[in-house]
Structures are given as structure tokens and as C-alpha cells.
PDB file of N, CA, C and O in Angstrom:
ATOM      1  N   MET A   1       0.863  -1.173  -0.007  1.00  0.00           N
ATOM      2  CA  MET A   1       0.001   0.012  -0.008  1.00  0.00           C
ATOM      3  C   MET A   1       0.884   1.252  -0.012  1.00  0.00           C
ATOM      4  O   MET A   1       1.862   1.324   0.732  1.00  0.00           O
ATOM      5  N   THR A   2       0.555   2.186  -0.814  1.00  0.00           N
ATOM      6  CA  THR A   2       1.317   3.442  -0.920  1.00  0.00           C
ATOM      7  C   THR A   2       0.602   4.526  -0.111  1.00  0.00           C
ATOM      8  O   THR A   2      -0.608   4.708  -0.247  1.00  0.00           O
ATOM      9  N   ALA A   3       1.346   5.240   0.724  1.00  0.00           N
ATOM     10  CA  ALA A   3       0.750   6.299   1.545  1.00  0.00           C
ATOM     11  C   ALA A   3       1.455   7.619   1.207  1.00  0.00           C
ATOM     12  O   ALA A   3       2.679   7.678   1.085  1.00  0.00           O
ATOM     13  N   HIS A   4       0.664   8.649   1.063  1.00  0.00           N
ATOM     14  CA  HIS A   4       1.216   9.986   0.845  1.00  0.00           C
ATOM     15  C   HIS A   4       1.378  10.649   2.209  1.00  0.00           C
ATOM     16  O   HIS A   4       0.541  10.464   3.093  1.00  0.00           O
ATOM     17  N   TRP A   5       2.456  11.424   2.384  1.00  0.00           N
ATOM     18  CA  TRP A   5       2.594  12.193   3.597  1.00  0.00           C
ATOM     19  C   TRP A   5       2.963  13.626   3.242  1.00  0.00           C
ATOM     20  O   TRP A   5       3.576  13.894   2.208  1.00  0.00           O
ATOM     21  N   ILE A   6       2.577  14.529   4.116  1.00  0.00           N
ATOM     22  CA  ILE A   6       2.852  15.947   3.939  1.00  0.00           C
ATOM     23  C   ILE A   6       3.594  16.441   5.169  1.00  0.00           C
ATOM     24  O   ILE A   6       3.153  16.217   6.296  1.00  0.00           O
ATOM     25  N   ARG A   7       4.675  17.086   4.966  1.00  0.00           N
ATOM     26  CA  ARG A   7       5.473  17.678   6.034  1.00  0.00           C
ATOM     27  C   ARG A   7       5.690  19.139   5.678  1.00  0.00           C
ATOM     28  O   ARG A   7       5.575  19.539   4.520  1.00  0.00           O
ATOM     29  N   PHE A   8       5.995  19.899   6.662  1.00  0.00           N
ATOM     30  CA  PHE A   8       6.276  21.341   6.511  1.00  0.00           C
ATOM     31  C   PHE A   8       7.634  21.640   7.119  1.00  0.00           C
ATOM     32  O   PHE A   8       8.058  20.972   8.062  1.00  0.00           O
ATOM     33  N   ARG A   9       8.313  22.637   6.585  1.00  0.00           N
ATOM     34  CA  ARG A   9       9.613  23.042   7.151  1.00  0.00           C
ATOM     35  C   ARG A   9       9.849  24.512   6.809  1.00  0.00           C
ATOM     36  O   ARG A   9       9.199  25.093   5.940  1.00  0.00           O
ATOM     37  N   GLN A  10      10.796  25.076   7.524  1.00  0.00           N
ATOM     38  CA  GLN A  10      11.208  26.454   7.236  1.00  0.00           C
ATOM     39  C   GLN A  10      11.712  26.490   5.780  1.00  0.00           C
ATOM     40  O   GLN A  10      12.406  25.573   5.340  1.00  0.00           O
ATOM     41  N   ASN A  11      11.368  27.526   5.056  1.00  0.00           N
ATOM     42  CA  ASN A  11      11.972  27.752   3.756  1.00  0.00           C
ATOM     43  C   ASN A  11      13.453  27.998   3.959  1.00  0.00           C
ATOM     44  O   ASN A  11      13.825  28.936   4.664  1.00  0.00           O
ATOM     45  N   PRO A  12      14.313  27.178   3.359  1.00  0.00           N
ATOM     46  CA  PRO A  12      15.750  27.293   3.632  1.00  0.00           C
ATOM     47  C   PRO A  12      16.387  28.616   3.273  1.00  0.00           C
ATOM     48  O   PRO A  12      17.496  28.893   3.732  1.00  0.00           O
ATOM     49  N   ILE A  13      15.746  29.439   2.482  1.00  0.00           N
ATOM     50  CA  ILE A  13      16.343  30.730   2.146  1.00  0.00           C
ATOM     51  C   ILE A  13      15.957  31.828   3.117  1.00  0.00           C
ATOM     52  O   ILE A  13      16.483  32.937   3.026  1.00  0.00           O
ATOM     53  N   VAL A  14      15.057  31.551   4.040  1.00  0.00           N
ATOM     54  CA  VAL A  14      14.586  32.532   5.005  1.00  0.00           C
ATOM     55  C   VAL A  14      15.714  32.883   5.972  1.00  0.00           C
ATOM     56  O   VAL A  14      16.421  32.017   6.486  1.00  0.00           O
ATOM     57  N   LEU A  15      15.850  34.169   6.194  1.00  0.00           N
ATOM     58  CA  LEU A  15      16.804  34.662   7.197  1.00  0.00           C
ATOM     59  C   LEU A  15      16.063  34.762   8.538  1.00  0.00           C
ATOM     60  O   LEU A  15      14.926  35.231   8.573  1.00  0.00           O
ATOM     61  N   CYS A  16      16.683  34.333   9.631  1.00  0.00           N
ATOM     62  CA  CYS A  16      16.027  34.446  10.913  1.00  0.00           C
ATOM     63  C   CYS A  16      17.028  34.733  12.012  1.00  0.00           C
ATOM     64  O   CYS A  16      18.204  34.378  11.936  1.00  0.00           O
ATOM     65  N   ARG A  17      16.515  35.386  13.027  1.00  0.00           N
ATOM     66  CA  ARG A  17      17.352  35.752  14.175  1.00  0.00           C
ATOM     67  C   ARG A  17      16.446  35.741  15.409  1.00  0.00           C
ATOM     68  O   ARG A  17      15.339  36.278  15.380  1.00  0.00           O
ATOM     69  N   LYS A  18      16.924  35.130  16.479  1.00  0.00           N
ATOM     70  CA  LYS A  18      16.179  35.159  17.751  1.00  0.00           C
ATOM     71  C   LYS A  18      16.635  36.360  18.542  1.00  0.00           C
ATOM     72  O   LYS A  18      17.827  36.549  18.786  1.00  0.00           O
ATOM     73  N   VAL A  19      15.670  37.174  18.942  1.00  0.00           N
ATOM     74  CA  VAL A  19      15.922  38.335  19.769  1.00  0.00           C
ATOM     75  C   VAL A  19      15.024  38.286  20.977  1.00  0.00           C
ATOM     76  O   VAL A  19      13.809  38.453  20.868  1.00  0.00           O
ATOM     77  N   ASP A  20      15.620  38.058  22.125  1.00  0.00           N
ATOM     78  CA  ASP A  20      14.870  37.860  23.347  1.00  0.00           C
ATOM     79  C   ASP A  20      13.877  36.699  23.173  1.00  0.00           C
ATOM     80  O   ASP A  20      14.289  35.567  22.922  1.00  0.00           O
ATOM     81  N   ASP A  21      12.557  36.982  23.308  1.00  0.00           N
ATOM     82  CA  ASP A  21      11.555  35.955  23.177  1.00  0.00           C
ATOM     83  C   ASP A  21      10.900  35.947  21.810  1.00  0.00           C
ATOM     84  O   ASP A  21       9.863  35.311  21.620  1.00  0.00           O
ATOM     85  N   GLU A  22      11.481  36.633  20.879  1.00  0.00           N
ATOM     86  CA  GLU A  22      10.877  36.791  19.537  1.00  0.00           C
ATOM     87  C   GLU A  22      11.856  36.264  18.481  1.00  0.00           C
ATOM     88  O   GLU A  22      13.074  36.389  18.611  1.00  0.00           O
ATOM     89  N   VAL A  23      11.279  35.672  17.434  1.00  0.00           N
ATOM     90  CA  VAL A  23      12.067  35.271  16.279  1.00  0.00           C
ATOM     91  C   VAL A  23      11.715  36.202  15.152  1.00  0.00           C
ATOM     92  O   VAL A  23      10.539  36.342  14.814  1.00  0.00           O
ATOM     93  N   ILE A  24      12.710  36.850  14.555  1.00  0.00           N
ATOM     94  CA  ILE A  24      12.513  37.759  13.413  1.00  0.00           C
ATOM     95  C   ILE A  24      12.887  36.986  12.179  1.00  0.00           C
ATOM     96  O   ILE A  24      13.980  36.428  12.084  1.00  0.00           O
ATOM     97  N   VAL A  25      11.948  36.956  11.208  1.00  0.00           N
ATOM     98  CA  VAL A  25      12.192  36.209   9.951  1.00  0.00           C
ATOM     99  C   VAL A  25      11.944  37.130   8.790  1.00  0.00           C
ATOM    100  O   VAL A  25      11.123  38.044   8.863  1.00  0.00           O
ATOM    101  N   ALA A  26      12.677  36.876   7.695  1.00  0.00           N
ATOM    102  CA  ALA A  26      12.538  37.665   6.486  1.00  0.00           C
ATOM    103  C   ALA A  26      13.049  36.899   5.285  1.00  0.00           C
ATOM    104  O   ALA A  26      13.979  36.101   5.406  1.00  0.00           O
ATOM    105  N   LEU A  27      12.454  37.130   4.132  1.00  0.00           N
ATOM    106  CA  LEU A  27      12.977  36.591   2.894  1.00  0.00           C
ATOM    107  C   LEU A  27      14.085  37.499   2.434  1.00  0.00           C
ATOM    108  O   LEU A  27      14.009  38.711   2.637  1.00  0.00           O
ATOM    109  N   PRO A  28      15.121  36.947   1.817  1.00  0.00           N
ATOM    110  CA  PRO A  28      16.206  37.812   1.265  1.00  0.00           C
ATOM    111  C   PRO A  28      15.640  38.763   0.202  1.00  0.00           C
ATOM    112  O   PRO A  28      14.680  38.439  -0.497  1.00  0.00           O
ATOM    113  N   TYR A  29      16.246  39.913   0.106  1.00  0.00           N
ATOM    114  CA  TYR A  29      15.906  40.875  -0.949  1.00  0.00           C
ATOM    115  C   TYR A  29      14.517  41.464  -0.817  1.00  0.00           C
ATOM    116  O   TYR A  29      13.939  41.958  -1.785  1.00  0.00           O
ATOM    117  N   THR A  30      13.979  41.402   0.421  1.00  0.00           N
ATOM    118  CA  THR A  30      12.683  42.063   0.658  1.00  0.00           C
ATOM    119  C   THR A  30      12.866  43.001   1.836  1.00  0.00           C
ATOM    120  O   THR A  30      13.819  42.878   2.606  1.00  0.00           O
ATOM    121  N   ILE A  31      11.937  43.943   1.966  1.00  0.00           N
ATOM    122  CA  ILE A  31      12.040  44.860   3.110  1.00  0.00           C
ATOM    123  C   ILE A  31      11.106  44.428   4.283  1.00  0.00           C
ATOM    124  O   ILE A  31      11.120  45.033   5.354  1.00  0.00           O
ATOM    125  N   SER A  32      10.318  43.389   4.048  1.00  0.00           N
ATOM    126  CA  SER A  32       9.398  42.895   5.069  1.00  0.00           C
ATOM    127  C   SER A  32      10.078  41.969   6.051  1.00  0.00           C
ATOM    128  O   SER A  32      10.756  41.020   5.659  1.00  0.00           O
ATOM    129  N   MET A  33       9.895  42.247   7.327  1.00  0.00           N
ATOM    130  CA  MET A  33      10.322  41.347   8.371  1.00  0.00           C
ATOM    131  C   MET A  33       9.109  40.992   9.217  1.00  0.00           C
ATOM    132  O   MET A  33       8.188  41.794   9.373  1.00  0.00           O
ATOM    133  N   HIS A  34       9.123  39.786   9.756  1.00  0.00           N
ATOM    134  CA  HIS A  34       7.993  39.310  10.539  1.00  0.00           C
ATOM    135  C   HIS A  34       8.492  38.860  11.922  1.00  0.00           C
ATOM    136  O   HIS A  34       9.454  38.097  12.022  1.00  0.00           O
ATOM    137  N   GLY A  35       7.850  39.323  12.954  1.00  0.00           N
ATOM    138  CA  GLY A  35       8.194  38.911  14.277  1.00  0.00           C
ATOM    139  C   GLY A  35       7.267  37.769  14.750  1.00  0.00           C
ATOM    140  O   GLY A  35       6.045  37.875  14.649  1.00  0.00           O
ATOM    141  N   LEU A  36       7.843  36.724  15.245  1.00  0.00           N
ATOM    142  CA  LEU A  36       7.091  35.572  15.711  1.00  0.00           C
ATOM    143  C   LEU A  36       7.330  35.422  17.204  1.00  0.00           C
ATOM    144  O   LEU A  36       8.467  35.230  17.635  1.00  0.00           O
ATOM    145  N   GLU A  37       6.272  35.507  17.992  1.00  0.00           N
ATOM    146  CA  GLU A  37       6.378  35.373  19.442  1.00  0.00           C
ATOM    147  C   GLU A  37       5.478  34.270  19.937  1.00  0.00           C
ATOM    148  O   GLU A  37       4.572  33.837  19.226  1.00  0.00           O
ATOM    149  N   GLY A  38       5.718  33.811  21.145  1.00  0.00           N
ATOM    150  CA  GLY A  38       4.905  32.829  21.779  1.00  0.00           C
ATOM    151  C   GLY A  38       4.755  31.574  20.956  1.00  0.00           C
ATOM    152  O   GLY A  38       5.746  31.051  20.446  1.00  0.00           O
ATOM    153  N   PRO A  39       3.497  31.058  20.806  1.00  0.00           N
ATOM    154  CA  PRO A  39       3.304  29.832  20.034  1.00  0.00           C
ATOM    155  C   PRO A  39       3.780  29.919  18.592  1.00  0.00           C
ATOM    156  O   PRO A  39       4.266  28.928  18.047  1.00  0.00           O
ATOM    157  N   ALA A  40       3.650  31.075  17.969  1.00  0.00           N
ATOM    158  CA  ALA A  40       4.137  31.242  16.574  1.00  0.00           C
ATOM    159  C   ALA A  40       5.672  31.059  16.511  1.00  0.00           C
ATOM    160  O   ALA A  40       6.191  30.470  15.563  1.00  0.00           O
ATOM    161  N   GLY A  41       6.368  31.557  17.506  1.00  0.00           N
ATOM    162  CA  GLY A  41       7.807  31.367  17.550  1.00  0.00           C
ATOM    163  C   GLY A  41       8.152  29.911  17.820  1.00  0.00           C
ATOM    164  O   GLY A  41       9.128  29.395  17.276  1.00  0.00           O
ATOM    165  N   THR A  42       7.361  29.244  18.654  1.00  0.00           N
ATOM    166  CA  THR A  42       7.558  27.811  18.892  1.00  0.00           C
ATOM    167  C   THR A  42       7.326  26.991  17.652  1.00  0.00           C
ATOM    168  O   THR A  42       8.073  26.055  17.366  1.00  0.00           O
ATOM    169  N   ILE A  43       6.286  27.340  16.911  1.00  0.00           N
ATOM    170  CA  ILE A  43       5.972  26.682  15.661  1.00  0.00           C
ATOM    171  C   ILE A  43       7.180  26.826  14.713  1.00  0.00           C
ATOM    172  O   ILE A  43       7.607  25.857  14.086  1.00  0.00           O
ATOM    173  N   TRP A  44       7.712  28.036  14.625  1.00  0.00           N
ATOM    174  CA  TRP A  44       8.866  28.303  13.764  1.00  0.00           C
ATOM    175  C   TRP A  44      10.039  27.386  14.157  1.00  0.00           C
ATOM    176  O   TRP A  44      10.661  26.773  13.289  1.00  0.00           O
ATOM    177  N   GLN A  45      10.335  27.295  15.434  1.00  0.00           N
ATOM    178  CA  GLN A  45      11.431  26.454  15.887  1.00  0.00           C
ATOM    179  C   GLN A  45      11.185  24.990  15.515  1.00  0.00           C
ATOM    180  O   GLN A  45      12.105  24.310  15.061  1.00  0.00           O
ATOM    181  N   LEU A  46       9.968  24.502  15.700  1.00  0.00           N
ATOM    182  CA  LEU A  46       9.626  23.098  15.370  1.00  0.00           C
ATOM    183  C   LEU A  46       9.776  22.845  13.861  1.00  0.00           C
ATOM    184  O   LEU A  46      10.086  21.729  13.444  1.00  0.00           O
ATOM    185  N   LEU A  47       9.555  23.878  13.056  1.00  0.00           N
ATOM    186  CA  LEU A  47       9.679  23.727  11.595  1.00  0.00           C
ATOM    187  C   LEU A  47      11.144  23.728  11.127  1.00  0.00           C
ATOM    188  O   LEU A  47      11.422  23.760   9.928  1.00  0.00           O
ATOM    189  N   GLY A  48      12.049  23.694  12.069  1.00  0.00           N
ATOM    190  CA  GLY A  48      13.501  23.593  11.724  1.00  0.00           C
ATOM    191  C   GLY A  48      13.794  22.307  11.015  1.00  0.00           C
ATOM    192  O   GLY A  48      14.752  22.233  10.246  1.00  0.00           O
ATOM    193  N   SER A  49      13.001  21.292  11.249  1.00  0.00           N
ATOM    194  CA  SER A  49      13.121  20.041  10.493  1.00  0.00           C
ATOM    195  C   SER A  49      11.683  19.643  10.046  1.00  0.00           C
ATOM    196  O   SER A  49      10.708  20.060  10.672  1.00  0.00           O
ATOM    197  N   PRO A  50      11.562  18.865   9.002  1.00  0.00           N
ATOM    198  CA  PRO A  50      10.243  18.557   8.477  1.00  0.00           C
ATOM    199  C   PRO A  50       9.325  17.965   9.560  1.00  0.00           C
ATOM    200  O   PRO A  50       9.737  17.091  10.323  1.00  0.00           O
ATOM    201  N   VAL A  51       8.093  18.446   9.612  1.00  0.00           N
ATOM    202  CA  VAL A  51       7.132  18.022  10.626  1.00  0.00           C
ATOM    203  C   VAL A  51       5.728  18.070   9.996  1.00  0.00           C
ATOM    204  O   VAL A  51       5.445  18.914   9.146  1.00  0.00           O
ATOM    205  N   SER A  52       4.871  17.159  10.428  1.00  0.00           N
ATOM    206  CA  SER A  52       3.500  17.148   9.942  1.00  0.00           C
ATOM    207  C   SER A  52       2.615  18.059  10.814  1.00  0.00           C
ATOM    208  O   SER A  52       3.011  18.448  11.914  1.00  0.00           O
ATOM    209  N   LEU A  53       1.460  18.382  10.330  1.00  0.00           N
ATOM    210  CA  LEU A  53       0.520  19.182  11.119  1.00  0.00           C
ATOM    211  C   LEU A  53       0.153  18.480  12.425  1.00  0.00           C
ATOM    212  O   LEU A  53       0.194  19.121  13.475  1.00  0.00           O
ATOM    213  N   PRO A  54      -0.203  17.201  12.412  1.00  0.00           N
ATOM    214  CA  PRO A  54      -0.514  16.545  13.686  1.00  0.00           C
ATOM    215  C   PRO A  54       0.654  16.552  14.656  1.00  0.00           C
ATOM    216  O   PRO A  54       0.458  16.682  15.864  1.00  0.00           O
ATOM    217  N   GLU A  55       1.877  16.412  14.133  1.00  0.00           N
ATOM    218  CA  GLU A  55       3.047  16.472  15.026  1.00  0.00           C
ATOM    219  C   GLU A  55       3.223  17.862  15.618  1.00  0.00           C
ATOM    220  O   GLU A  55       3.593  17.994  16.785  1.00  0.00           O
ATOM    221  N   LEU A  56       2.963  18.906  14.827  1.00  0.00           N
ATOM    222  CA  LEU A  56       3.055  20.268  15.345  1.00  0.00           C
ATOM    223  C   LEU A  56       2.015  20.489  16.442  1.00  0.00           C
ATOM    224  O   LEU A  56       2.325  21.025  17.506  1.00  0.00           O
ATOM    225  N   VAL A  57       0.777  20.070  16.171  1.00  0.00           N
ATOM    226  CA  VAL A  57      -0.309  20.232  17.146  1.00  0.00           C
ATOM    227  C   VAL A  57       0.012  19.506  18.425  1.00  0.00           C
ATOM    228  O   VAL A  57      -0.155  20.069  19.507  1.00  0.00           O
ATOM    229  N   SER A  58       0.471  18.264  18.338  1.00  0.00           N
ATOM    230  CA  SER A  58       0.764  17.469  19.511  1.00  0.00           C
ATOM    231  C   SER A  58       1.884  18.087  20.321  1.00  0.00           C
ATOM    232  O   SER A  58       1.792  18.149  21.547  1.00  0.00           O
ATOM    233  N   SER A  59       2.947  18.549  19.665  1.00  0.00           N
ATOM    234  CA  SER A  59       4.066  19.130  20.337  1.00  0.00           C
ATOM    235  C   SER A  59       3.664  20.423  21.058  1.00  0.00           C
ATOM    236  O   SER A  59       4.060  20.648  22.202  1.00  0.00           O
ATOM    237  N   LEU A  60       2.887  21.257  20.393  1.00  0.00           N
ATOM    238  CA  LEU A  60       2.427  22.491  21.018  1.00  0.00           C
ATOM    239  C   LEU A  60       1.487  22.222  22.188  1.00  0.00           C
ATOM    240  O   LEU A  60       1.569  22.897  23.215  1.00  0.00           O
ATOM    241  N   ALA A  61       0.603  21.252  22.045  1.00  0.00           N
ATOM    242  CA  ALA A  61      -0.308  20.907  23.113  1.00  0.00           C
ATOM    243  C   ALA A  61       0.487  20.469  24.344  1.00  0.00           C
ATOM    244  O   ALA A  61       0.154  20.843  25.469  1.00  0.00           O
ATOM    245  N   ASN A  62       1.527  19.685  24.126  1.00  0.00           N
ATOM    246  CA  ASN A  62       2.373  19.229  25.266  1.00  0.00           C
ATOM    247  C   ASN A  62       3.134  20.407  25.852  1.00  0.00           C
ATOM    248  O   ASN A  62       3.218  20.538  27.073  1.00  0.00           O
ATOM    249  N   THR A  63       3.683  21.254  25.018  1.00  0.00           N
ATOM    250  CA  THR A  63       4.468  22.387  25.492  1.00  0.00           C
ATOM    251  C   THR A  63       3.640  23.352  26.347  1.00  0.00           C
ATOM    252  O   THR A  63       4.092  23.818  27.393  1.00  0.00           O
ATOM    253  N   TYR A  64       2.419  23.641  25.881  1.00  0.00           N
ATOM    254  CA  TYR A  64       1.602  24.643  26.546  1.00  0.00           C
ATOM    255  C   TYR A  64       0.536  24.023  27.470  1.00  0.00           C
ATOM    256  O   TYR A  64      -0.248  24.746  28.084  1.00  0.00           O
ATOM    257  N   GLY A  65       0.511  22.703  27.565  1.00  0.00           N
ATOM    258  CA  GLY A  65      -0.442  22.056  28.465  1.00  0.00           C
ATOM    259  C   GLY A  65      -1.900  22.283  28.131  1.00  0.00           C
ATOM    260  O   GLY A  65      -2.718  22.540  29.014  1.00  0.00           O
ATOM    261  N   VAL A  66      -2.222  22.188  26.850  1.00  0.00           N
ATOM    262  CA  VAL A  66      -3.592  22.383  26.376  1.00  0.00           C
ATOM    263  C   VAL A  66      -4.019  21.176  25.561  1.00  0.00           C
ATOM    264  O   VAL A  66      -3.187  20.367  25.150  1.00  0.00           O
ATOM    265  N   ASP A  67      -5.318  21.058  25.328  1.00  0.00           N
ATOM    266  CA  ASP A  67      -5.871  19.978  24.542  1.00  0.00           C
ATOM    267  C   ASP A  67      -5.584  20.224  23.064  1.00  0.00           C
ATOM    268  O   ASP A  67      -5.823  21.322  22.562  1.00  0.00           O
ATOM    269  N   ALA A  68      -5.073  19.210  22.364  1.00  0.00           N
ATOM    270  CA  ALA A  68      -4.724  19.315  20.969  1.00  0.00           C
ATOM    271  C   ALA A  68      -5.890  19.753  20.111  1.00  0.00           C
ATOM    272  O   ALA A  68      -5.705  20.551  19.191  1.00  0.00           O
ATOM    273  N   ASN A  69      -7.082  19.258  20.381  1.00  0.00           N
ATOM    274  CA  ASN A  69      -8.241  19.628  19.591  1.00  0.00           C
ATOM    275  C   ASN A  69      -8.573  21.114  19.685  1.00  0.00           C
ATOM    276  O   ASN A  69      -9.114  21.697  18.745  1.00  0.00           O
ATOM    277  N   GLU A  70      -8.241  21.729  20.838  1.00  0.00           N
ATOM    278  CA  GLU A  70      -8.541  23.156  21.031  1.00  0.00           C
ATOM    279  C   GLU A  70      -7.652  24.053  20.245  1.00  0.00           C
ATOM    280  O   GLU A  70      -8.048  25.176  19.931  1.00  0.00           O
ATOM    281  N   ILE A  71      -6.435  23.608  19.898  1.00  0.00           N
ATOM    282  CA  ILE A  71      -5.454  24.488  19.229  1.00  0.00           C
ATOM    283  C   ILE A  71      -5.231  24.149  17.764  1.00  0.00           C
ATOM    284  O   ILE A  71      -4.557  24.884  17.042  1.00  0.00           O
ATOM    285  N   GLU A  72      -5.797  23.041  17.336  1.00  0.00           N
ATOM    286  CA  GLU A  72      -5.515  22.600  15.925  1.00  0.00           C
ATOM    287  C   GLU A  72      -5.823  23.675  14.934  1.00  0.00           C
ATOM    288  O   GLU A  72      -5.011  23.921  14.043  1.00  0.00           O
ATOM    289  N   GLY A  73      -6.953  24.331  15.037  1.00  0.00           N
ATOM    290  CA  GLY A  73      -7.327  25.386  14.083  1.00  0.00           C
ATOM    291  C   GLY A  73      -6.380  26.568  14.098  1.00  0.00           C
ATOM    292  O   GLY A  73      -6.053  27.114  13.045  1.00  0.00           O
ATOM    293  N   ASP A  74      -5.926  26.976  15.300  1.00  0.00           N
ATOM    294  CA  ASP A  74      -5.000  28.044  15.430  1.00  0.00           C
ATOM    295  C   ASP A  74      -3.638  27.685  14.807  1.00  0.00           C
ATOM    296  O   ASP A  74      -3.017  28.504  14.129  1.00  0.00           O
ATOM    297  N   VAL A  75      -3.201  26.466  15.048  1.00  0.00           N
ATOM    298  CA  VAL A  75      -1.912  26.023  14.476  1.00  0.00           C
ATOM    299  C   VAL A  75      -2.004  25.994  12.960  1.00  0.00           C
ATOM    300  O   VAL A  75      -1.077  26.411  12.267  1.00  0.00           O
ATOM    301  N   LYS A  76      -3.119  25.503  12.451  1.00  0.00           N
ATOM    302  CA  LYS A  76      -3.314  25.450  10.966  1.00  0.00           C
ATOM    303  C   LYS A  76      -3.303  26.872  10.391  1.00  0.00           C
ATOM    304  O   LYS A  76      -2.655  27.128   9.376  1.00  0.00           O
ATOM    305  N   ARG A  77      -4.020  27.794  11.040  1.00  0.00           N
ATOM    306  CA  ARG A  77      -4.032  29.174  10.536  1.00  0.00           C
ATOM    307  C   ARG A  77      -2.621  29.809  10.545  1.00  0.00           C
ATOM    308  O   ARG A  77      -2.236  30.506   9.606  1.00  0.00           O
ATOM    309  N   THR A  78      -1.871  29.552  11.622  1.00  0.00           N
ATOM    310  CA  THR A  78      -0.507  30.083  11.686  1.00  0.00           C
ATOM    311  C   THR A  78       0.358  29.490  10.567  1.00  0.00           C
ATOM    312  O   THR A  78       1.099  30.207   9.896  1.00  0.00           O
ATOM    313  N   LEU A  79       0.250  28.169  10.379  1.00  0.00           N
ATOM    314  CA  LEU A  79       1.002  27.498   9.339  1.00  0.00           C
ATOM    315  C   LEU A  79       0.599  28.043   7.970  1.00  0.00           C
ATOM    316  O   LEU A  79       1.473  28.297   7.141  1.00  0.00           O
ATOM    317  N   ASP A  80      -0.685  28.231   7.708  1.00  0.00           N
ATOM    318  CA  ASP A  80      -1.156  28.777   6.427  1.00  0.00           C
ATOM    319  C   ASP A  80      -0.621  30.196   6.242  1.00  0.00           C
ATOM    320  O   ASP A  80      -0.226  30.559   5.134  1.00  0.00           O
ATOM    321  N   ASP A  81      -0.600  30.992   7.287  1.00  0.00           N
ATOM    322  CA  ASP A  81      -0.057  32.355   7.186  1.00  0.00           C
ATOM    323  C   ASP A  81       1.444  32.351   6.836  1.00  0.00           C
ATOM    324  O   ASP A  81       1.895  33.125   5.992  1.00  0.00           O
ATOM    325  N   LEU A  82       2.202  31.471   7.495  1.00  0.00           N
ATOM    326  CA  LEU A  82       3.631  31.396   7.208  1.00  0.00           C
ATOM    327  C   LEU A  82       3.867  30.893   5.766  1.00  0.00           C
ATOM    328  O   LEU A  82       4.781  31.356   5.084  1.00  0.00           O
ATOM    329  N   MET A  83       3.054  29.967   5.328  1.00  0.00           N
ATOM    330  CA  MET A  83       3.183  29.487   3.946  1.00  0.00           C
ATOM    331  C   MET A  83       2.797  30.585   2.970  1.00  0.00           C
ATOM    332  O   MET A  83       3.457  30.752   1.944  1.00  0.00           O
ATOM    333  N   GLY A  84       1.751  31.331   3.262  1.00  0.00           N
ATOM    334  CA  GLY A  84       1.313  32.415   2.405  1.00  0.00           C
ATOM    335  C   GLY A  84       2.388  33.510   2.231  1.00  0.00           C
ATOM    336  O   GLY A  84       2.456  34.205   1.218  1.00  0.00           O
ATOM    337  N   ARG A  85       3.209  33.615   3.270  1.00  0.00           N
ATOM    338  CA  ARG A  85       4.324  34.600   3.213  1.00  0.00           C
ATOM    339  C   ARG A  85       5.594  33.997   2.645  1.00  0.00           C
ATOM    340  O   ARG A  85       6.632  34.657   2.591  1.00  0.00           O
ATOM    341  N   HIS A  86       5.514  32.752   2.224  1.00  0.00           N
ATOM    342  CA  HIS A  86       6.657  31.999   1.630  1.00  0.00           C
ATOM    343  C   HIS A  86       7.791  31.772   2.634  1.00  0.00           C
ATOM    344  O   HIS A  86       8.950  31.633   2.243  1.00  0.00           O
ATOM    345  N   LEU A  87       7.456  31.733   3.929  1.00  0.00           N
ATOM    346  CA  LEU A  87       8.456  31.492   4.962  1.00  0.00           C
ATOM    347  C   LEU A  87       8.586  30.022   5.284  1.00  0.00           C
ATOM    348  O   LEU A  87       9.595  29.576   5.831  1.00  0.00           O
ATOM    349  N   VAL A  88       7.537  29.262   4.934  1.00  0.00           N
ATOM    350  CA  VAL A  88       7.469  27.818   5.159  1.00  0.00           C
ATOM    351  C   VAL A  88       7.111  27.141   3.850  1.00  0.00           C
ATOM    352  O   VAL A  88       6.354  27.675   3.040  1.00  0.00           O
ATOM    353  N   GLU A  89       7.672  25.949   3.658  1.00  0.00           N
ATOM    354  CA  GLU A  89       7.342  25.187   2.448  1.00  0.00           C
ATOM    355  C   GLU A  89       6.788  23.836   2.813  1.00  0.00           C
ATOM    356  O   GLU A  89       7.084  23.280   3.871  1.00  0.00           O
ATOM    357  N   GLU A  90       5.984  23.324   1.921  1.00  0.00           N
ATOM    358  CA  GLU A  90       5.362  22.017   2.065  1.00  0.00           C
ATOM    359  C   GLU A  90       6.186  20.990   1.325  1.00  0.00           C
ATOM    360  O   GLU A  90       6.649  21.239   0.212  1.00  0.00           O
ATOM    361  N   ILE A  91       6.371  19.829   1.945  1.00  0.00           N
ATOM    362  CA  ILE A  91       7.082  18.743   1.354  1.00  0.00           C
ATOM    363  C   ILE A  91       6.114  17.556   1.236  1.00  0.00           C
ATOM    364  O   ILE A  91       5.548  17.110   2.234  1.00  0.00           O
ATOM    365  N   VAL A  92       5.935  17.064   0.044  1.00  0.00           N
ATOM    366  CA  VAL A  92       5.046  15.915  -0.170  1.00  0.00           C
ATOM    367  C   VAL A  92       5.859  14.727  -0.587  1.00  0.00           C
ATOM    368  O   VAL A  92       6.686  14.816  -1.495  1.00  0.00           O
ATOM    369  N   GLY A  93       5.635  13.633   0.057  1.00  0.00           N
ATOM    370  CA  GLY A  93       6.383  12.408  -0.312  1.00  0.00           C
ATOM    371  C   GLY A  93       5.462  11.195  -0.373  1.00  0.00           C
ATOM    372  O   GLY A  93       4.288  11.259  -0.008  1.00  0.00           O
ATOM    373  N   ILE A  94       6.015  10.118  -0.832  1.00  0.00           N
ATOM    374  CA  ILE A  94       5.288   8.857  -0.953  1.00  0.00           C
ATOM    375  C   ILE A  94       6.087   7.774  -0.223  1.00  0.00           C
ATOM    376  O   ILE A  94       7.295   7.631  -0.415  1.00  0.00           O
ATOM    377  N   ASP A  95       5.386   7.024   0.611  1.00  0.00           N
ATOM    378  CA  ASP A  95       5.969   5.853   1.281  1.00  0.00           C
ATOM    379  C   ASP A  95       5.421   4.608   0.593  1.00  0.00           C
ATOM    380  O   ASP A  95       4.290   4.591   0.108  1.00  0.00           O
ATOM    381  N   GLY A  96       6.216   3.614   0.565  1.00  0.00           N
ATOM    382  CA  GLY A  96       5.674   2.332   0.121  1.00  0.00           C
ATOM    383  C   GLY A  96       6.187   1.958  -1.203  1.00  0.00           C
ATOM    384  O   GLY A  96       5.831   0.903  -1.728  1.00  0.00           O
TER     385      GLY A  96
END
């Protein structure tokens, strides 16, 4: 049986710097910078290596001591926002 999987990771060309409790990210050759704090900053750190949406949700739920079902929508919206800004990329693979 062949299974498709989807993972997400930081776009490797993104420039980032941690400043206190905030992660500042930007695409090269643009003037836009984005500050990621709290859970968004944690999501960014987790995206340092390929991770699935369920893995992100589970990790954040454990980190912040909340129910995964309660935060799944927020995590998805944050991920969609980061992808829309081209800061995160989707990786699709096939197992089997």
C-alpha cells in the first residue's frame, strides 16, 4: 500500500534571528520582516526540520499544556499564514 505524507519546514532561504523571546524572519531581498512570538515562535522552531501538522499540534499541546483539539485550528491558521508569506514550504512524499 502506498501512503502519501505531507510535512512542512522552514523555507531554507529565509533569514532568521532570535531576539529575546521573539524570532525575526525575512525573505532575502525584501524589506518585510515578521516577528514571531509565543506559540508562533515555537511553531517556527519546530519547523526547523520537516514536521506534519498533527506532530506540530501534539508538540504545542504538550508544550503549553492544552488539549490538541482546542489548538488545531490556530496552528493550521498560523501555518497557512507562514506558507502564504513563503516562509514555510510544504514537502510531499510517498511511502511504500
